[in-house]
C-alpha positions in Angstrom: -0.1 0.2 0.0 1.5 3.4 -0.5 1.5 6.1 2.0 -1.2 8.5 3.1 0.2 11.5 1.3 0.6 9.4 -1.8 -2.7 8.2 -1.9 -4.2 11.6 -1.2 -2.5 13.0 -4.6 -5.2 11.9 -6.8 -8.5 13.6 -6.7 -11.8 11.5 -6.2 -15.2 12.0 -8.1 -16.8 11.3 -4.6 -14.9 13.6 -2.2 -16.9 12.8 1.2 -16.2 8.9 0.8 -12.6 9.5 -0.5 -12.1 12.2 2.7 -13.3 9.2 5.0 -11.0 6.5 3.2 -8.1 9.1 3.4 -8.8 9.9 7.0 -8.9 6.4 8.3 -6.0 5.2 5.5 -4.2 3.0 8.1 -7.1 1.5 9.8 -8.8 -1.8 9.1 -11.9 -1.4 7.0 -12.7 -5.0 6.5 -11.4 -8.6 8.1 -12.7 -12.2 6.8 -12.8 -15.2 9.1 -9.1 -16.3 7.9 -7.6 -13.0 9.4 -7.3 -11.7 5.7 -7.9 -7.8 6.0 -7.9 -4.8 3.9 -7.3 -0.9 5.1 -9.5 2.1 4.0 -6.3 3.4 2.2 -6.2 0.1 0.0 -9.9 0.7 -1.3 -8.9 4.5 -1.4 -5.3 3.3 -3.6 -7.8 1.0 -5.6 -10.4 3.8 -6.4 -7.6 6.1 -7.6 -6.3 3.5 -9.9 -6.4 4.3 -13.6 -9.0 1.4 -14.3 -11.2 2.4 -11.9 -10.9 6.0 -12.5 -12.2 5.3 -16.1 -15.5 4.0 -14.5 -16.6 7.7 -13.5 -20.3 7.9 -14.5 -20.4 4.7 -15.9 -22.7 1.9 -15.0 -20.8 -1.3 -13.6 -22.5 -4.2 -13.0 -21.3 -6.0 -9.9 -21.5 -9.8 -9.2 -19.9 -10.0 -6.0 -20.1 -12.4 -3.1 -19.9 -11.4 0.8 -15.8 -11.2 0.9 -13.0 -8.6 0.8 -12.3 -8.6 -2.8 -15.7 -8.0 -4.1 -16.8 -5.5 -1.5 -13.6 -3.4 -1.6 -14.2 -3.1 -5.4 -17.7 -2.2 -4.7 -16.7 0.7 -2.3 -14.0 1.8 -4.9 -16.3 1.9 -7.6 -18.5 4.4 -5.4 -15.5 6.5 -4.7 -14.7 6.8 -8.0 -18.2 7.7 -8.9 -19.4 4.6 -10.8 -22.7 3.6 -10.8 -22.7 0.2 -9.5 -25.8 -2.1 -10.3 -25.8 -5.3 -8.1 -26.6 -8.9 -9.1 -26.3 -12.1 -7.5 -22.9 -14.0 -8.5 -25.0 -17.4 -8.7 -27.4 -15.5 -11.5 -27.7 -18.0 -14.4 -25.8 -17.1 -17.9 -29.0 -16.5 -19.5 -30.4 -14.1 -16.8 -27.0 -12.0 -16.6 -27.0 -12.1 -20.9 -30.5 -10.5 -20.5 -29.4 -7.9 -17.9 -26.2 -7.0 -19.9 -28.7 -6.6 -23.2 -31.3 -4.4 -21.1 -28.8 -2.3 -19.3 -25.8 -1.9 -21.7 -23.2 -1.6 -18.7 -19.8 -0.6 -19.8 -18.0 -2.7 -17.1 -18.4 -5.7 -14.9 -16.9 -6.2 -11.7 -16.6 -9.8 -10.7 -15.0 -12.9 -9.6 -11.9 -13.5 -12.0 -12.9 -16.9 -12.7 -16.4 -15.5 -14.1 -14.5 -13.0 -16.1 -13.0 -15.6 -18.3 -16.4 -15.7 -19.7 -15.4 -12.5 -21.6 -12.0 -13.6 -23.3 -12.1 -10.4 -25.7 -13.0 -7.8 -23.0 -10.5 -5.5 -21.9 -9.5 -6.1 -18.2 -9.1 -2.6 -16.7 -8.1 -3.7 -13.2 -8.0 -6.6 -10.7 -7.6 -7.2 -7.1 -8.7 -9.5 -4.4 -9.7 -12.1 -6.9 -12.0 -10.0 -8.8 -11.5 -8.2 -12.3 -13.1 -4.7 -13.9 -14.0 -5.8 -17.1 -14.8 -3.4 -19.9 -17.4 -4.8 -22.0 -17.9 -1.9 -24.6 -16.5 1.8 -25.3 -19.8 3.4 -24.2 -21.3 3.2 -27.3 -25.0 2.8 -27.1 -24.6 3.3 -23.3 -27.7 5.2 -21.9 -26.7 8.4 -20.1 -26.9 8.2 -16.4 -28.4 11.0 -14.2 -26.3 12.9 -12.0 -28.1 11.8 -8.8 -27.8 8.3 -9.9 -25.5 6.6 -7.6 -26.6 2.8 -7.4 -29.1 0.3 -8.8 -29.9 -2.7 -6.7 
């Protein structure tokens, strides 16, 4: 992890969440049953990464489990001002394809093994066993209202 001063050098689109992540950067944010943990600063660093910064005001479908990698990515997407759309990682391929066709997300945040389903898609980032997959270049993606922050 980078130092707090290095982390705070790149502005985020969500300044309130970014401020909280920076203020508590050395504190543990999440810990799992195995003792593995992630700090607030780790999520901030992920949010400030080039791959996550590219998601600003883009719809990102998130198929995450209740684990550190999935939750860290979700929080980093919020901090980067992406618009996450949550879906169950156990959703059938047919149902997922229907959601993708209907909502036309620009990105997916999902376990790396599931990301292999889109071999030609660019992987913008990966962390904690998850991958940020870019499905398209935004062509045909619906415009998102400025107040929209999350789709469930």
